[in-house]
C-alpha positions, 0 to 999 in steps of 0.5 A: 663262227660257232658259239657254244655255251654250257646250257643253263639249268632253270629248274633243279630238283633240290630235294625229295619234295622240292624244286628250285626255279631260277628266274634270272634277271636278277631275281631270287630263286623260287623254291616250290614244294610238291608231294613228290619230285623226280629227277630226269634219272628216275625210273618208271619203278621209282615213280610207281613205288612213290605214287601208284603203289600206295594207292593200289594198296588202298584199293586192295583194302577196299577204298576207291582210288584214282591216279591222274598223270599230269604234265606238259604235252608229251612229258608222260608218254604212252610208254610210261603209262602202258608199256608192252615190254617185259623188261620195262613195265609201265605204270598200268602194268605194274599196278596190274601185277600188284593187284593180281599178286594179291588175289 
């Protein structure tokens, strides 16, 4: 006997800055707010545009900047941060392009 069920989603992106976490067991859902939230369909460009790009703009103006990538193990892979593909640039490659386009 093979049992198949639809996967249950515990965390949903519920806006540009929030996620809804279903705790189950009869408890109400929790809404958590963040500076930015991306769905699984977000591209590296989407993430760059909303995080590193504004930071790099401030660095170009003379301010200090630091970008910290944080998440569960293996959630931010090296390909996302530093990609050697011309077609799909990582965060570092996009930042370098932005900096060199200004000098």
